[in-house]
PDB file with one MODEL, atoms N, CA, C and O in Angstrom:
MODEL        1
ATOM      1  N   UNK A   1       0.829  -1.192   0.000  1.00  0.00           N
ATOM      2  CA  UNK A   1       0.000   0.000   0.000  1.00  0.00           C
ATOM      3  C   UNK A   1       0.875   1.259   0.000  1.00  0.00           C
ATOM      4  O   UNK A   1       0.664   2.169  -0.801  1.00  0.00           O
ATOM      5  N   UNK A   2       1.855   1.301   0.903  1.00  0.00           N
ATOM      6  CA  UNK A   2       2.761   2.457   0.968  1.00  0.00           C
ATOM      7  C   UNK A   2       3.594   2.539  -0.308  1.00  0.00           C
ATOM      8  O   UNK A   2       3.869   3.629  -0.809  1.00  0.00           O
ATOM      9  N   UNK A   3       3.989   1.392  -0.826  1.00  0.00           N
ATOM     10  CA  UNK A   3       4.796   1.386  -2.055  1.00  0.00           C
ATOM     11  C   UNK A   3       4.008   1.970  -3.226  1.00  0.00           C
ATOM     12  O   UNK A   3       4.554   2.730  -4.025  1.00  0.00           O
ATOM     13  N   UNK A   4       2.734   1.619  -3.328  1.00  0.00           N
ATOM     14  CA  UNK A   4       1.900   2.159  -4.410  1.00  0.00           C
ATOM     15  C   UNK A   4       1.749   3.667  -4.262  1.00  0.00           C
ATOM     16  O   UNK A   4       1.791   4.408  -5.244  1.00  0.00           O
ATOM     17  N   UNK A   5       1.573   4.108  -3.023  1.00  0.00           N
ATOM     18  CA  UNK A   5       1.420   5.545  -2.756  1.00  0.00           C
ATOM     19  C   UNK A   5       2.714   6.288  -3.100  1.00  0.00           C
ATOM     20  O   UNK A   5       2.681   7.351  -3.720  1.00  0.00           O
ATOM     21  N   UNK A   6       3.847   5.722  -2.695  1.00  0.00           N
ATOM     22  CA  UNK A   6       5.147   6.348  -2.981  1.00  0.00           C
ATOM     23  C   UNK A   6       5.399   6.397  -4.485  1.00  0.00           C
ATOM     24  O   UNK A   6       5.880   7.408  -4.996  1.00  0.00           O
ATOM     25  N   UNK A   7       5.080   5.317  -5.202  1.00  0.00           N
ATOM     26  CA  UNK A   7       5.257   5.311  -6.654  1.00  0.00           C
ATOM     27  C   UNK A   7       4.361   6.344  -7.335  1.00  0.00           C
ATOM     28  O   UNK A   7       4.768   7.008  -8.289  1.00  0.00           O
ATOM     29  N   UNK A   8       3.124   6.468  -6.822  1.00  0.00           N
ATOM     30  CA  UNK A   8       2.207   7.460  -7.369  1.00  0.00           C
ATOM     31  C   UNK A   8       2.763   8.870  -7.178  1.00  0.00           C
ATOM     32  O   UNK A   8       2.736   9.682  -8.103  1.00  0.00           O
ATOM     33  N   UNK A   9       3.270   9.160  -5.971  1.00  0.00           N
ATOM     34  CA  UNK A   9       3.821  10.488  -5.698  1.00  0.00           C
ATOM     35  C   UNK A   9       5.043  10.785  -6.548  1.00  0.00           C
ATOM     36  O   UNK A   9       5.219  11.909  -7.017  1.00  0.00           O
ATOM     37  N   UNK A  10       5.876   9.794  -6.747  1.00  0.00           N
ATOM     38  CA  UNK A  10       7.080  10.003  -7.558  1.00  0.00           C
ATOM     39  C   UNK A  10       6.709  10.165  -9.031  1.00  0.00           C
ATOM     40  O   UNK A  10       7.276  11.003  -9.731  1.00  0.00           O
ATOM     41  N   UNK A  11       5.759   9.360  -9.494  1.00  0.00           N
ATOM     42  CA  UNK A  11       5.373   9.440 -10.906  1.00  0.00           C
ATOM     43  C   UNK A  11       4.699  10.767 -11.227  1.00  0.00           C
ATOM     44  O   UNK A  11       4.974  11.358 -12.271  1.00  0.00           O
ATOM     45  N   UNK A  12       3.834  11.239 -10.364  1.00  0.00           N
ATOM     46  CA  UNK A  12       3.071  12.475 -10.568  1.00  0.00           C
ATOM     47  C   UNK A  12       3.553  13.580  -9.629  1.00  0.00           C
ATOM     48  O   UNK A  12       2.737  14.318  -9.077  1.00  0.00           O
ATOM     49  N   UNK A  13       4.846  13.701  -9.446  1.00  0.00           N
ATOM     50  CA  UNK A  13       5.406  14.614  -8.451  1.00  0.00           C
ATOM     51  C   UNK A  13       5.072  16.078  -8.749  1.00  0.00           C
ATOM     52  O   UNK A  13       4.818  16.834  -7.811  1.00  0.00           O
ATOM     53  N   UNK A  14       5.063  16.496  -9.974  1.00  0.00           N
ATOM     54  CA  UNK A  14       4.789  17.891 -10.290  1.00  0.00           C
ATOM     55  C   UNK A  14       3.312  18.226 -10.063  1.00  0.00           C
ATOM     56  O   UNK A  14       2.974  19.287  -9.537  1.00  0.00           O
ATOM     57  N   UNK A  15       2.463  17.319 -10.463  1.00  0.00           N
ATOM     58  CA  UNK A  15       1.032  17.554 -10.277  1.00  0.00           C
ATOM     59  C   UNK A  15       0.670  17.525  -8.788  1.00  0.00           C
ATOM     60  O   UNK A  15      -0.091  18.370  -8.317  1.00  0.00           O
ATOM     61  N   UNK A  16       1.215  16.555  -8.051  1.00  0.00           N
ATOM     62  CA  UNK A  16       0.901  16.496  -6.616  1.00  0.00           C
ATOM     63  C   UNK A  16       1.503  17.684  -5.870  1.00  0.00           C
ATOM     64  O   UNK A  16       0.893  18.187  -4.927  1.00  0.00           O
ATOM     65  N   UNK A  17       2.677  18.136  -6.272  1.00  0.00           N
ATOM     66  CA  UNK A  17       3.266  19.320  -5.628  1.00  0.00           C
ATOM     67  C   UNK A  17       2.416  20.550  -5.897  1.00  0.00           C
ATOM     68  O   UNK A  17       2.154  21.340  -4.989  1.00  0.00           O
ATOM     69  N   UNK A  18       1.986  20.714  -7.137  1.00  0.00           N
ATOM     70  CA  UNK A  18       1.156  21.854  -7.499  1.00  0.00           C
ATOM     71  C   UNK A  18      -0.198  21.779  -6.781  1.00  0.00           C
ATOM     72  O   UNK A  18      -0.681  22.785  -6.261  1.00  0.00           O
ATOM     73  N   UNK A  19      -0.805  20.593  -6.754  1.00  0.00           N
ATOM     74  CA  UNK A  19      -2.098  20.432  -6.080  1.00  0.00           C
ATOM     75  C   UNK A  19      -1.967  20.689  -4.579  1.00  0.00           C
ATOM     76  O   UNK A  19      -2.870  21.259  -3.967  1.00  0.00           O
ATOM     77  N   UNK A  20      -0.851  20.272  -3.986  1.00  0.00           N
ATOM     78  CA  UNK A  20      -0.631  20.527  -2.563  1.00  0.00           C
ATOM     79  C   UNK A  20      -0.494  22.015  -2.299  1.00  0.00           C
ATOM     80  O   UNK A  20      -1.069  22.518  -1.334  1.00  0.00           O
ATOM     81  N   UNK A  21       0.245  22.725  -3.120  1.00  0.00           N
ATOM     82  CA  UNK A  21       0.395  24.170  -2.953  1.00  0.00           C
ATOM     83  C   UNK A  21      -0.941  24.892  -3.121  1.00  0.00           C
ATOM     84  O   UNK A  21      -1.237  25.829  -2.381  1.00  0.00           O
ATOM     85  N   UNK A  22      -1.741  24.462  -4.084  1.00  0.00           N
ATOM     86  CA  UNK A  22      -3.064  25.063  -4.282  1.00  0.00           C
ATOM     87  C   UNK A  22      -3.939  24.800  -3.066  1.00  0.00           C
ATOM     88  O   UNK A  22      -4.613  25.711  -2.585  1.00  0.00           O
ATOM     89  N   UNK A  23      -3.942  23.564  -2.558  1.00  0.00           N
ATOM     90  CA  UNK A  23      -4.764  23.219  -1.400  1.00  0.00           C
ATOM     91  C   UNK A  23      -4.332  24.009  -0.166  1.00  0.00           C
ATOM     92  O   UNK A  23      -5.177  24.495   0.586  1.00  0.00           O
ATOM     93  N   UNK A  24      -3.031  24.138   0.044  1.00  0.00           N
ATOM     94  CA  UNK A  24      -2.538  24.916   1.187  1.00  0.00           C
ATOM     95  C   UNK A  24      -2.922  26.380   1.040  1.00  0.00           C
ATOM     96  O   UNK A  24      -3.294  27.019   2.024  1.00  0.00           O
ATOM     97  N   UNK A  25      -2.840  26.919  -0.159  1.00  0.00           N
ATOM     98  CA  UNK A  25      -3.230  28.310  -0.390  1.00  0.00           C
ATOM     99  C   UNK A  25      -4.706  28.547  -0.122  1.00  0.00           C
ATOM    100  O   UNK A  25      -5.080  29.555   0.477  1.00  0.00           O
ATOM    101  N   UNK A  26      -5.549  27.614  -0.566  1.00  0.00           N
ATOM    102  CA  UNK A  26      -6.985  27.747  -0.327  1.00  0.00           C
ATOM    103  C   UNK A  26      -7.296  27.638   1.163  1.00  0.00           C
ATOM    104  O   UNK A  26      -8.070  28.431   1.700  1.00  0.00           O
ATOM    105  N   UNK A  27      -6.696  26.664   1.822  1.00  0.00           N
ATOM    106  CA  UNK A  27      -6.946  26.489   3.253  1.00  0.00           C
ATOM    107  C   UNK A  27      -6.394  27.653   4.074  1.00  0.00           C
ATOM    108  O   UNK A  27      -7.004  28.041   5.070  1.00  0.00           O
ATOM    109  N   UNK A  28      -5.266  28.209   3.682  1.00  0.00           N
ATOM    110  CA  UNK A  28      -4.663  29.320   4.428  1.00  0.00           C
ATOM    111  C   UNK A  28      -5.387  30.630   4.190  1.00  0.00           C
ATOM    112  O   UNK A  28      -5.235  31.566   4.975  1.00  0.00           O
ATOM    113  N   UNK A  29      -6.170  30.719   3.126  1.00  0.00           N
ATOM    114  CA  UNK A  29      -6.875  31.973   2.862  1.00  0.00           C
ATOM    115  C   UNK A  29      -7.916  32.275   3.936  1.00  0.00           C
ATOM    116  O   UNK A  29      -8.322  33.427   4.085  1.00  0.00           O
ATOM    117  N   UNK A  30      -8.349  31.280   4.674  1.00  0.00           N
ATOM    118  CA  UNK A  30      -9.287  31.514   5.766  1.00  0.00           C
ATOM    119  C   UNK A  30      -8.639  32.172   6.963  1.00  0.00           C
ATOM    120  O   UNK A  30      -9.344  32.627   7.864  1.00  0.00           O
ATOM    121  N   UNK A  31      -7.328  32.236   7.003  1.00  0.00           N
ATOM    122  CA  UNK A  31      -6.621  32.859   8.114  1.00  0.00           C
ATOM    123  C   UNK A  31      -6.895  34.338   8.260  1.00  0.00           C
ATOM    124  O   UNK A  31      -6.706  34.902   9.338  1.00  0.00           O
ATOM    125  N   UNK A  32      -7.334  34.971   7.196  1.00  0.00           N
ATOM    126  CA  UNK A  32      -7.625  36.407   7.285  1.00  0.00           C
ATOM    127  C   UNK A  32      -8.851  36.689   8.139  1.00  0.00           C
ATOM    128  O   UNK A  32      -9.050  37.818   8.588  1.00  0.00           O
ATOM    129  N   UNK A  33      -9.675  35.667   8.366  1.00  0.00           N
ATOM    130  CA  UNK A  33     -10.868  35.852   9.173  1.00  0.00           C
ATOM    131  C   UNK A  33     -10.614  35.587  10.661  1.00  0.00           C
ATOM    132  O   UNK A  33     -11.504  35.799  11.484  1.00  0.00           O
ATOM    133  N   UNK A  34      -9.432  35.134  11.005  1.00  0.00           N
ATOM    134  CA  UNK A  34      -9.095  34.901  12.402  1.00  0.00           C
ATOM    135  C   UNK A  34      -8.812  36.228  13.082  1.00  0.00           C
ATOM    136  O   UNK A  34      -8.197  37.121  12.500  1.00  0.00           O
ATOM    137  N   UNK A  35      -9.265  36.345  14.311  1.00  0.00           N
ATOM    138  CA  UNK A  35      -9.005  37.568  15.059  1.00  0.00           C
ATOM    139  C   UNK A  35      -8.918  37.248  16.539  1.00  0.00           C
ATOM    140  O   UNK A  35      -9.407  36.218  17.002  1.00  0.00           O
ATOM    141  N   UNK A  36      -8.294  38.140  17.259  1.00  0.00           N
ATOM    142  CA  UNK A  36      -8.138  38.002  18.696  1.00  0.00           C
ATOM    143  C   UNK A  36      -8.792  39.197  19.359  1.00  0.00           C
ATOM    144  O   UNK A  36      -8.447  40.345  19.081  1.00  0.00           O
ATOM    145  N   UNK A  37      -9.733  38.918  20.232  1.00  0.00           N
ATOM    146  CA  UNK A  37     -10.425  39.990  20.951  1.00  0.00           C
ATOM    147  C   UNK A  37      -9.932  39.990  22.396  1.00  0.00           C
ATOM    148  O   UNK A  37     -10.111  39.005  23.114  1.00  0.00           O
ATOM    149  N   UNK A  38      -9.324  41.066  22.816  1.00  0.00           N
ATOM    150  CA  UNK A  38      -8.838  41.157  24.185  1.00  0.00           C
ATOM    151  C   UNK A  38      -9.781  41.976  25.062  1.00  0.00           C
ATOM    152  O   UNK A  38      -9.383  42.442  26.129  1.00  0.00           O
ATOM    153  N   UNK A  39     -11.009  42.153  24.628  1.00  0.00           N
ATOM    154  CA  UNK A  39     -12.000  42.890  25.388  1.00  0.00           C
ATOM    155  C   UNK A  39     -12.749  41.913  26.292  1.00  0.00           C
ATOM    156  O   UNK A  39     -13.193  40.861  25.831  1.00  0.00           O
ATOM    157  N   UNK A  40     -12.890  42.243  27.543  1.00  0.00           N
ATOM    158  CA  UNK A  40     -13.548  41.350  28.486  1.00  0.00           C
ATOM    159  C   UNK A  40     -15.048  41.257  28.239  1.00  0.00           C
ATOM    160  O   UNK A  40     -15.699  40.364  28.782  1.00  0.00           O
ATOM    161  N   UNK A  41     -15.606  42.141  27.446  1.00  0.00           N
ATOM    162  CA  UNK A  41     -17.047  42.121  27.177  1.00  0.00           C
ATOM    163  C   UNK A  41     -17.467  40.927  26.325  1.00  0.00           C
ATOM    164  O   UNK A  41     -18.636  40.542  26.346  1.00  0.00           O
ATOM    165  N   UNK A  42     -16.542  40.336  25.580  1.00  0.00           N
ATOM    166  CA  UNK A  42     -16.884  39.197  24.738  1.00  0.00           C
ATOM    167  C   UNK A  42     -17.154  37.945  25.571  1.00  0.00           C
ATOM    168  O   UNK A  42     -17.738  36.990  25.060  1.00  0.00           O
ATOM    169  N   UNK A  43     -16.750  37.929  26.818  1.00  0.00           N
ATOM    170  CA  UNK A  43     -16.937  36.757  27.656  1.00  0.00           C
ATOM    171  C   UNK A  43     -18.269  36.758  28.406  1.00  0.00           C
ATOM    172  O   UNK A  43     -18.595  35.772  29.068  1.00  0.00           O
ATOM    173  N   UNK A  44     -19.032  37.822  28.320  1.00  0.00           N
ATOM    174  CA  UNK A  44     -20.308  37.894  29.013  1.00  0.00           C
ATOM    175  C   UNK A  44     -21.430  37.952  27.992  1.00  0.00           C
ATOM    176  O   UNK A  44     -21.203  38.262  26.822  1.00  0.00           O
ATOM    177  N   UNK A  45     -22.622  37.656  28.433  1.00  0.00           N
ATOM    178  CA  UNK A  45     -23.770  37.652  27.544  1.00  0.00           C
ATOM    179  C   UNK A  45     -24.292  39.057  27.298  1.00  0.00           C
ATOM    180  O   UNK A  45     -23.708  40.052  27.728  1.00  0.00           O
ATOM    181  N   UNK A  46     -25.423  39.102  26.583  1.00  0.00           N
ATOM    182  CA  UNK A  46     -26.051  40.384  26.277  1.00  0.00           C
ATOM    183  C   UNK A  46     -26.477  41.116  27.550  1.00  0.00           C
ATOM    184  O   UNK A  46     -26.205  42.305  27.717  1.00  0.00           O
ATOM    185  N   UNK A  47     -27.140  40.396  28.434  1.00  0.00           N
ATOM    186  CA  UNK A  47     -27.646  40.999  29.669  1.00  0.00           C
ATOM    187  C   UNK A  47     -26.834  40.440  30.831  1.00  0.00           C
ATOM    188  O   UNK A  47     -26.956  39.269  31.192  1.00  0.00           O
ATOM    189  N   UNK A  48     -26.010  41.296  31.402  1.00  0.00           N
ATOM    190  CA  UNK A  48     -25.173  40.889  32.526  1.00  0.00           C
ATOM    191  C   UNK A  48     -25.173  42.033  33.531  1.00  0.00           C
ATOM    192  O   UNK A  48     -24.552  43.065  33.280  1.00  0.00           O
ATOM    193  N   UNK A  49     -25.857  41.875  34.667  1.00  0.00           N
ATOM    194  CA  UNK A  49     -25.960  42.982  35.615  1.00  0.00           C
ATOM    195  C   UNK A  49     -24.607  43.407  36.202  1.00  0.00           C
ATOM    196  O   UNK A  49     -24.397  44.590  36.469  1.00  0.00           O
ATOM    197  N   UNK A  50     -23.702  42.465  36.401  1.00  0.00           N
ATOM    198  CA  UNK A  50     -22.388  42.821  36.934  1.00  0.00           C
ATOM    199  C   UNK A  50     -21.611  43.675  35.929  1.00  0.00           C
ATOM    200  O   UNK A  50     -20.944  44.638  36.307  1.00  0.00           O
ATOM    201  N   UNK A  51     -21.702  43.315  34.661  1.00  0.00           N
ATOM    202  CA  UNK A  51     -21.004  44.090  33.641  1.00  0.00           C
ATOM    203  C   UNK A  51     -21.617  45.479  33.499  1.00  0.00           C
ATOM    204  O   UNK A  51     -20.896  46.462  33.324  1.00  0.00           O
ATOM    205  N   UNK A  52     -22.937  45.564  33.572  1.00  0.00           N
ATOM    206  CA  UNK A  52     -23.593  46.868  33.504  1.00  0.00           C
ATOM    207  C   UNK A  52     -23.194  47.751  34.687  1.00  0.00           C
ATOM    208  O   UNK A  52     -22.964  48.948  34.519  1.00  0.00           O
ATOM    209  N   UNK A  53     -23.111  47.161  35.887  1.00  0.00           N
ATOM    210  CA  UNK A  53     -22.688  47.929  37.059  1.00  0.00           C
ATOM    211  C   UNK A  53     -21.250  48.397  36.906  1.00  0.00           C
ATOM    212  O   UNK A  53     -20.916  49.525  37.271  1.00  0.00           O
ATOM    213  N   UNK A  54     -20.407  47.538  36.371  1.00  0.00           N
ATOM    214  CA  UNK A  54     -19.008  47.911  36.164  1.00  0.00           C
ATOM    215  C   UNK A  54     -18.891  49.036  35.145  1.00  0.00           C
ATOM    216  O   UNK A  54     -18.101  49.961  35.337  1.00  0.00           O
ATOM    217  N   UNK A  55     -19.661  48.972  34.070  1.00  0.00           N
ATOM    218  CA  UNK A  55     -19.606  50.033  33.062  1.00  0.00           C
ATOM    219  C   UNK A  55     -20.170  51.341  33.607  1.00  0.00           C
ATOM    220  O   UNK A  55     -19.679  52.414  33.256  1.00  0.00           O
ATOM    221  N   UNK A  56     -21.194  51.270  34.459  1.00  0.00           N
ATOM    222  CA  UNK A  56     -21.694  52.487  35.104  1.00  0.00           C
ATOM    223  C   UNK A  56     -20.639  53.093  36.019  1.00  0.00           C
ATOM    224  O   UNK A  56     -20.503  54.314  36.090  1.00  0.00           O
ATOM    225  N   UNK A  57     -19.896  52.248  36.715  1.00  0.00           N
ATOM    226  CA  UNK A  57     -18.803  52.721  37.569  1.00  0.00           C
ATOM    227  C   UNK A  57     -17.734  53.416  36.735  1.00  0.00           C
ATOM    228  O   UNK A  57     -17.192  54.444  37.140  1.00  0.00           O
ATOM    229  N   UNK A  58     -17.432  52.848  35.562  1.00  0.00           N
ATOM    230  CA  UNK A  58     -16.441  53.465  34.695  1.00  0.00           C
ATOM    231  C   UNK A  58     -16.955  54.771  34.094  1.00  0.00           C
ATOM    232  O   UNK A  58     -16.168  55.678  33.824  1.00  0.00           O
ATOM    233  N   UNK A  59     -18.259  54.876  33.885  1.00  0.00           N
ATOM    234  CA  UNK A  59     -18.819  56.134  33.375  1.00  0.00           C
ATOM    235  C   UNK A  59     -18.718  57.236  34.417  1.00  0.00           C
ATOM    236  O   UNK A  59     -18.454  58.391  34.084  1.00  0.00           O
ATOM    237  N   UNK A  60     -18.929  56.875  35.682  1.00  0.00           N
ATOM    238  CA  UNK A  60     -18.873  57.878  36.755  1.00  0.00           C
ATOM    239  C   UNK A  60     -17.431  58.305  36.990  1.00  0.00           C
ATOM    240  O   UNK A  60     -17.124  59.496  37.042  1.00  0.00           O
ATOM    241  N   UNK A  61     -16.572  57.341  37.128  1.00  0.00           N
ATOM    242  CA  UNK A  61     -15.167  57.651  37.391  1.00  0.00           C
ATOM    243  C   UNK A  61     -14.403  57.589  36.071  1.00  0.00           C
ATOM    244  O   UNK A  61     -14.749  58.318  35.142  1.00  0.00           O
ATOM    245  N   UNK A  62     -13.426  56.785  35.960  1.00  0.00           N
ATOM    246  CA  UNK A  62     -12.673  56.683  34.719  1.00  0.00           C
ATOM    247  C   UNK A  62     -12.193  55.263  34.531  1.00  0.00           C
ATOM    248  O   UNK A  62     -12.078  54.497  35.488  1.00  0.00           O
ATOM    249  N   UNK A  63     -11.917  54.924  33.304  1.00  0.00           N
ATOM    250  CA  UNK A  63     -11.328  53.624  33.020  1.00  0.00           C
ATOM    251  C   UNK A  63      -9.823  53.808  33.064  1.00  0.00           C
ATOM    252  O   UNK A  63      -9.248  54.493  32.219  1.00  0.00           O
ATOM    253  N   UNK A  64      -9.196  53.202  34.038  1.00  0.00           N
ATOM    254  CA  UNK A  64      -7.771  53.383  34.212  1.00  0.00           C
ATOM    255  C   UNK A  64      -7.124  52.012  34.319  1.00  0.00           C
ATOM    256  O   UNK A  64      -7.303  51.309  35.314  1.00  0.00           O
ATOM    257  N   UNK A  65      -6.385  51.641  33.308  1.00  0.00           N
ATOM    258  CA  UNK A  65      -5.684  50.361  33.294  1.00  0.00           C
ATOM    259  C   UNK A  65      -4.179  50.555  33.422  1.00  0.00           C
ATOM    260  O   UNK A  65      -3.408  49.681  33.027  1.00  0.00           O
ATOM    261  N   UNK A  66      -3.758  51.670  33.961  1.00  0.00           N
ATOM    262  CA  UNK A  66      -2.338  51.979  34.057  1.00  0.00           C
ATOM    263  C   UNK A  66      -1.820  51.695  35.454  1.00  0.00           C
ATOM    264  O   UNK A  66      -2.562  51.748  36.436  1.00  0.00           O
ATOM    265  N   UNK A  67      -0.549  51.399  35.522  1.00  0.00           N
ATOM    266  CA  UNK A  67       0.131  51.184  36.793  1.00  0.00           C
ATOM    267  C   UNK A  67       1.349  52.103  36.812  1.00  0.00           C
ATOM    268  O   UNK A  67       2.089  52.189  35.832  1.00  0.00           O
ATOM    269  N   UNK A  68       1.546  52.777  37.919  1.00  0.00           N
ATOM    270  CA  UNK A  68       2.688  53.660  38.070  1.00  0.00           C
ATOM    271  C   UNK A  68       3.570  53.110  39.188  1.00  0.00           C
ATOM    272  O   UNK A  68       3.118  52.908  40.315  1.00  0.00           O
ATOM    273  N   UNK A  69       4.808  52.878  38.858  1.00  0.00           N
ATOM    274  CA  UNK A  69       5.784  52.419  39.847  1.00  0.00           C
ATOM    275  C   UNK A  69       6.788  53.544  40.028  1.00  0.00           C
ATOM    276  O   UNK A  69       7.398  54.011  39.066  1.00  0.00           O
ATOM    277  N   UNK A  70       6.949  53.970  41.270  1.00  0.00           N
ATOM    278  CA  UNK A  70       7.831  55.096  41.543  1.00  0.00           C
ATOM    279  C   UNK A  70       8.907  54.660  42.533  1.00  0.00           C
ATOM    280  O   UNK A  70       8.613  54.037  43.554  1.00  0.00           O
ATOM    281  N   UNK A  71      10.135  54.990  42.220  1.00  0.00           N
ATOM    282  CA  UNK A  71      11.256  54.687  43.101  1.00  0.00           C
ATOM    283  C   UNK A  71      11.834  55.997  43.612  1.00  0.00           C
ATOM    284  O   UNK A  71      12.108  56.914  42.838  1.00  0.00           O
ATOM    285  N   UNK A  72      12.015  56.072  44.915  1.00  0.00           N
ATOM    286  CA  UNK A  72      12.578  57.269  45.529  1.00  0.00           C
ATOM    287  C   UNK A  72      13.845  56.860  46.271  1.00  0.00           C
ATOM    288  O   UNK A  72      13.775  56.176  47.292  1.00  0.00           O
ATOM    289  N   UNK A  73      15.001  57.275  45.763  1.00  0.00           N
ATOM    290  CA  UNK A  73      16.246  56.902  46.433  1.00  0.00           C
ATOM    291  C   UNK A  73      16.384  57.636  47.771  1.00  0.00           C
ATOM    292  O   UNK A  73      15.900  58.756  47.934  1.00  0.00           O
ATOM    293  N   UNK A  74      17.042  56.991  48.706  1.00  0.00           N
ATOM    294  CA  UNK A  74      17.188  57.569  50.045  1.00  0.00           C
ATOM    295  C   UNK A  74      18.083  58.807  50.041  1.00  0.00           C
ATOM    296  O   UNK A  74      17.901  59.706  50.862  1.00  0.00           O
ATOM    297  N   UNK A  75      19.049  58.858  49.119  1.00  0.00           N
ATOM    298  CA  UNK A  75      19.938  60.035  49.092  1.00  0.00           C
ATOM    299  C   UNK A  75      19.360  61.179  48.255  1.00  0.00           C
ATOM    300  O   UNK A  75      19.928  62.272  48.247  1.00  0.00           O
ATOM    301  N   UNK A  76      18.242  60.956  47.548  1.00  0.00           N
ATOM    302  CA  UNK A  76      17.602  62.013  46.780  1.00  0.00           C
ATOM    303  C   UNK A  76      18.161  62.198  45.383  1.00  0.00           C
ATOM    304  O   UNK A  76      17.625  62.996  44.614  1.00  0.00           O
ATOM    305  N   UNK A  77      19.215  61.490  45.034  1.00  0.00           N
ATOM    306  CA  UNK A  77      19.835  61.632  43.715  1.00  0.00           C
ATOM    307  C   UNK A  77      19.525  60.388  42.885  1.00  0.00           C
ATOM    308  O   UNK A  77      20.021  59.298  43.172  1.00  0.00           O
ATOM    309  N   UNK A  78      18.722  60.559  41.882  1.00  0.00           N
ATOM    310  CA  UNK A  78      18.321  59.419  41.053  1.00  0.00           C
ATOM    311  C   UNK A  78      19.486  58.921  40.202  1.00  0.00           C
ATOM    312  O   UNK A  78      19.567  57.733  39.893  1.00  0.00           O
ATOM    313  N   UNK A  79      20.376  59.817  39.829  1.00  0.00           N
ATOM    314  CA  UNK A  79      21.450  59.460  38.916  1.00  0.00           C
ATOM    315  C   UNK A  79      22.733  59.031  39.610  1.00  0.00           C
ATOM    316  O   UNK A  79      23.798  59.026  38.991  1.00  0.00           O
ATOM    317  N   UNK A  80      22.650  58.680  40.853  1.00  0.00           N
ATOM    318  CA  UNK A  80      23.841  58.150  41.547  1.00  0.00           C
ATOM    319  C   UNK A  80      24.055  56.702  41.111  1.00  0.00           C
ATOM    320  O   UNK A  80      23.145  56.060  40.587  1.00  0.00           O
ATOM    321  N   UNK A  81      25.236  56.212  41.330  1.00  0.00           N
ATOM    322  CA  UNK A  81      25.599  54.856  40.894  1.00  0.00           C
ATOM    323  C   UNK A  81      24.728  53.791  41.560  1.00  0.00           C
ATOM    324  O   UNK A  81      24.298  52.846  40.898  1.00  0.00           O
ATOM    325  N   UNK A  82      24.465  53.930  42.853  1.00  0.00           N
ATOM    326  CA  UNK A  82      23.643  52.937  43.543  1.00  0.00           C
ATOM    327  C   UNK A  82      22.206  52.930  43.081  1.00  0.00           C
ATOM    328  O   UNK A  82      21.589  51.869  42.976  1.00  0.00           O
ATOM    329  N   UNK A  83      21.662  54.108  42.803  1.00  0.00           N
ATOM    330  CA  UNK A  83      20.267  54.194  42.327  1.00  0.00           C
ATOM    331  C   UNK A  83      20.125  53.596  40.937  1.00  0.00           C
ATOM    332  O   UNK A  83      19.186  52.847  40.668  1.00  0.00           O
ATOM    333  N   UNK A  84      21.051  53.925  40.065  1.00  0.00           N
ATOM    334  CA  UNK A  84      20.987  53.375  38.719  1.00  0.00           C
ATOM    335  C   UNK A  84      21.195  51.874  38.705  1.00  0.00           C
ATOM    336  O   UNK A  84      20.603  51.169  37.888  1.00  0.00           O
ATOM    337  N   UNK A  85      22.031  51.383  39.601  1.00  0.00           N
ATOM    338  CA  UNK A  85      22.257  49.942  39.685  1.00  0.00           C
ATOM    339  C   UNK A  85      20.997  49.237  40.204  1.00  0.00           C
ATOM    340  O   UNK A  85      20.670  48.138  39.757  1.00  0.00           O
ATOM    341  N   UNK A  86      20.298  49.870  41.139  1.00  0.00           N
ATOM    342  CA  UNK A  86      19.067  49.269  41.676  1.00  0.00           C
ATOM    343  C   UNK A  86      17.968  49.245  40.634  1.00  0.00           C
ATOM    344  O   UNK A  86      17.183  48.299  40.576  1.00  0.00           O
ATOM    345  N   UNK A  87      17.905  50.282  39.810  1.00  0.00           N
ATOM    346  CA  UNK A  87      16.874  50.336  38.755  1.00  0.00           C
ATOM    347  C   UNK A  87      17.165  49.306  37.708  1.00  0.00           C
ATOM    348  O   UNK A  87      16.420  49.186  36.736  1.00  0.00           O
TER     349      UNK A  87
ENDMDL
END
């Protein structure tokens, strides 16, 4: 069985190579429809009271996804050798 398959591939190598490339191209063309959604709203349904409350909270205040890390050296000089080494 494998021998017949191998002989077929060797005999029709150009046609099978071309057909394989065409098949891969057709199958890969669907990749343009793939997408990644990093929004947390996609994980909840249409009606979700917790999500609505959270969005109301964000409307009142602000949506803040930032983090600030601040380093204060004890000697007050940020550009000293010890401070730069610690950073």
